[in-house]
C-alpha positions in Angstrom: 53.7 -107.7 5.3 53.7 -111.4 7.4 51.7 -114.1 5.5 52.6 -117.7 6.0 51.8 -121.2 3.8 51.0 -124.7 5.0 49.8 -127.8 3.7 45.9 -127.3 3.8 44.2 -130.1 5.6 39.8 -130.9 5.4 38.8 -128.5 8.0 40.2 -125.9 5.1 38.2 -126.9 2.8 35.0 -125.2 2.9 37.5 -121.7 3.1 39.2 -123.1 -0.6 36.2 -123.3 -2.1 34.6 -119.9 -0.8 37.1 -117.9 -2.0 37.4 -120.0 -5.4 33.9 -119.5 -5.7 34.7 -115.4 -4.7 36.1 -115.9 -9.1 33.6 -117.0 -10.7 31.1 -114.0 -11.3 34.1 -112.2 -12.7 34.0 -114.7 -16.0 38.1 -113.8 -15.7 39.4 -116.9 -13.7 37.4 -119.9 -14.2 35.3 -121.7 -16.7 32.9 -122.5 -13.7 29.6 -120.1 -14.1 27.8 -121.2 -10.8 29.2 -121.8 -7.5 30.4 -125.3 -6.8 29.6 -126.8 -3.6 32.0 -128.2 -0.6 31.0 -131.7 -1.3 31.6 -130.8 -4.8 35.2 -130.3 -4.6 35.7 -133.2 -2.2 38.2 -135.5 -4.8 39.7 -132.5 -6.1 40.5 -131.8 -2.6 41.6 -135.6 -1.9 43.8 -135.6 -5.1 46.1 -133.1 -3.6 48.6 -135.1 -1.6 51.5 -133.2 0.1 54.4 -135.3 -0.8 53.3 -134.5 -5.4 50.9 -132.6 -5.3 50.8 -130.3 -2.8 47.6 -127.5 -2.2 48.7 -125.0 0.3 46.8 -122.2 1.9 47.6 -119.1 2.8 47.4 -117.5 5.6 47.6 -113.7 7.1 47.6 -113.3 11.0 45.6 -116.7 11.3 43.2 -116.1 8.4 42.7 -117.9 5.0 43.5 -115.5 2.4 44.3 -117.7 -0.3 45.6 -121.0 -1.5 47.4 -122.3 -4.6 47.6 -126.0 -5.2 50.0 -128.1 -8.2 47.6 -130.4 -9.8 48.5 -133.8 -11.9 49.4 -132.8 -15.3 47.4 -135.1 -18.5 47.6 -137.6 -16.0 49.8 -139.8 -17.6 54.0 -141.3 -16.1 55.4 -139.6 -18.7 54.0 -136.2 -17.5 55.0 -136.5 -13.8 57.5 -134.2 -13.3 54.5 -131.3 -15.2 51.9 -129.8 -13.2 49.2 -126.9 -13.4 50.4 -124.5 -10.9 46.4 -122.1 -9.7 47.0 -119.6 -7.0 43.5 -118.1 -5.7 43.0 -115.0 -3.8 40.5 -113.3 -2.0 39.0 -110.7 -3.3 40.1 -108.5 0.0 43.5 -109.2 -0.7 44.1 -108.5 -4.5 46.7 -106.2 -5.9 48.8 -106.6 -3.4 51.7 -109.2 -5.1 50.5 -111.9 -3.2 49.9 -113.5 -6.1 53.8 -113.2 -6.9 54.4 -114.7 -3.5 52.4 -117.6 -3.8 54.0 -118.9 -7.1 57.4 -117.9 -6.0 56.0 -120.4 -3.2 55.8 -122.9 -5.3 58.6 -122.2 -8.1 60.9 -122.7 -4.6 58.8 -126.1 -3.1 59.2 -127.5 -6.9 62.1 -129.4 -7.2 61.9 -131.0 -4.2 59.0 -132.7 -5.4 60.2 -133.9 -8.4 58.6 -131.3 -10.7 60.5 -129.3 -13.6 57.5 -128.1 -15.3 54.7 -125.6 -13.9 51.9 -124.1 -16.4 49.0 -122.1 -15.9 45.6 -122.0 -18.0 44.6 -118.5 -18.1 42.1 -116.6 -20.2 43.4 -114.6 -22.5 41.2 -111.3 -21.2 42.5 -112.4 -17.8 45.3 -109.1 -18.6 46.1 -109.2 -14.2 47.1 -113.0 -14.2 48.7 -113.1 -17.8 51.1 -110.4 -16.0 51.5 -111.5 -12.8 52.8 -115.6 -14.7 54.8 -113.0 -17.0 56.6 -111.4 -14.3 56.7 -114.8 -12.6 59.0 -116.2 -15.4 56.2 -118.2 -17.7 56.6 -117.6 -21.4 53.6 -118.2 -23.9 53.2 -121.8 -25.0 50.2 -122.0 -26.3 46.6 -120.7 -27.5 43.5 -122.5 -27.5 41.3 -120.0 -29.8 38.0 -119.7 -28.1 37.7 -122.9 -26.7 35.0 -121.3 -23.5 31.6 -119.7 -23.5 30.8 -117.2 -20.9 27.4 -115.5 -21.0 27.6 -116.0 -24.8 31.2 -114.2 -25.4 33.6 -117.0 -27.0 36.8 -116.7 -24.8 40.6 -117.6 -25.9 42.8 -120.0 -22.8 46.3 -119.7 -22.9 49.0 -122.4 -21.9 51.9 -120.5 -20.0 54.9 -122.4 -19.1 58.4 -122.3 -16.9 61.1 -124.9 -17.0 62.9 -125.4 -13.6 65.9 -127.0 -12.3 65.7 -129.7 -10.5 67.9 -129.5 -7.5 
């Protein structure tokens, strides 16, 4: 498997949004209920600066097949060494172990960014993602019961965390 990672650039945003939007209908991955526009994700994209909160795209044979990001957590200085990790894959490549590859990549890059703690926010009913993060060394640190409503059904959000050693 030959997968490359690189920092995302502005021209990647439509592909990033398309992959994100492909997850909405399943009601497993995101709390968005309708597709988002490229324009509505511009501020989010701009907030991902390579020196602190990178956004990477995953490429196979030069084509974007997924992305991962490290986003600021809670927006207060005391939390600067903590980030939220997000991983999204194109539907055609799910189930191939690329989620683990992406998380491993972020874990390896984090110490150089001064990141000590990774947090994942995952719906409790999203068992594939729960298993993935657990396999990658994350543990359940919190549970927010029934905080989301998806198509009339209440859903819980699990907070998974992993501490890292700074180099």
